[in-house]
C-alpha positions, 0 to 999 in steps of 0.5 A: 499550576497542575499538571495535565492528567494523562487521560486524552481530551482531544481526538489529537490527543487520542490519536496520539495514544495508540501505539502504530505498527505500520512499518512490520510486513504483514500490516503493509501486505494488509493495508495493500490489499486493501488498498489495491482495488481503489489505485488499479480502479478499472484494472484492478480485473485483470492484474492480480496482486502476488507477493512484495518481495524486497519492494517489488510489488509483483503483480500477474496479468491476465493476458498479455495488454493487462502487462502492457499497460502494467508496464505503461503504468508502473509508475503513476501506480507506485506513487499511488501505492507509496502514499499510503505507507509512511515511508515509500514502499515499495520501488518497483512492478513486475509481472509474473505468469506464477 
């Protein structure tokens, strides 16, 4: 019996051959930025993604009403955003006005 060649032959083998860098902060931020509008839906125009520090997502709301809505939707929003990462990365949402 001969050993299988090291080259890939199926799409699964191709995917396994890639080395993922999903644990680096820059990659996480790029991914978060890419899915922010999709997961926020219509609220994305009222909430500006500002920063992430130690798992806390800082968001700038455009009004007091937008801040209230963000506070009410923060749980489901965190769950929706964390599904894109191999391990939950975001733990809380805080508003900022700077």
